[in-house]
N, C-alpha and C positions, 0 to 999 in steps of 0.2 A: 162764257167763252174761254175763261182760264181753266174751267174744269174739263173743259174739251181738250184744252192743248196739253193738260196734264195726263188725261186719259190716253190721248194719241200718242204723248212721249213715252208713256209706261207701255202701250201696246209696242211701239218701235223698240223699246228697250228689250221687251219679253222676246219679239222676233229675233233681234240681235242675239240675245242670250241663247235661244234657241238653235239660230244658225252655228255661232261660235261652238256650242255644245255638241252639234252634231259635225261639225270640221275636227273638234278635238277629239270625239270617238272615232272617226273615220282614221284621222292620223294615227291614233293609239292603235287601232287595229292593224293598220299598215306596218307600223313599226313592230307589232308582235309577230306578222308574218314574216318580214324580213329577219327579224331576230331568230325565228324557228327554222328558216332557211338557212342561216348562217351556221345554226347550232347543227342542223343535220348535215350540212357539209362538212364540218369540222368532225362530227361523229363518223362520218363515212370516210373521211381522210385518216382519222386516227385508226379506224378499222383496217384501211389500207396498210398503214404503216405498220400495225401489229401483224398482219398477214405477211407483209415483207419480212419483217424481223423474225417471225415465226419459221419461215423459209429458210432465212440465213441460218438460225440457230439448228434447224435440222440438218441443214447442210454440213455444218460445222461438226454436229454430232456424228453425220455419218462419217465423216473424214476420219474422226478422231476413232470411231470404231473400227475402221479400216486400219489405221495406223496401229491400233492395239492389237488385232488380229494379226498383223504382219509381225509385229514385234513378238508376240506370243509365238508365233512359227518359227521365228528366228532363233528365240531362246529355246524352245524344244528342240530345235536341230542342234543348236549349241550343246544342250544337255545330253541329247543322244551320243555326240562326237566325244564330248566329255567322259561320258559314261565308257565308250569304247575304247578311249583312251586309258583309262583306270584299269579296265579288263586286261588290256595289253602289257600294261604295267604290271599288273598281278602275276599275269602268265609270265612275263620275262624273270620277275622276282622268283617265282616257283622253280623256273628253269635253271636259274642261277644256283637256287639252294640245292636242286637234284645234282648240277655239275659239281658243286663244292663237295656234296655228300659222296658223289662217285670218284673225285680227287681223292677224299681223304681214304675212301675204300682202296683204291688204286694204291696209295702210298702205303696203306697197311699191308696190302697184299705183296707189295714189292719188298717192304721190310722183313716180312714174313719168308720170303723165297730168299732173301739174302741171309738170313739167318740159317 
């Protein structure tokens, strides 16, 4: 009778062990699935954040390029105006020199007429 009780007890222990092992396996699989879903969600969220940041970066770069183009145009316009001013200044200096020469020539002619 004791042998039957021990065998019966061992059988129940084996059944409980199998049942608990099955539950543990199911819970482990469930946790793995939950973890994978969370990781997928995080990955998707990170990709969305990166896409948003890329969009912001591209917008900022476009604005920067636009600003640079505007500044280059203003600089080119300024340089053209400055070059024009230099040319006018050079022309004025040349005219002043001509007038000074003309004045000297006139004085010399006056002096020679007076003699």
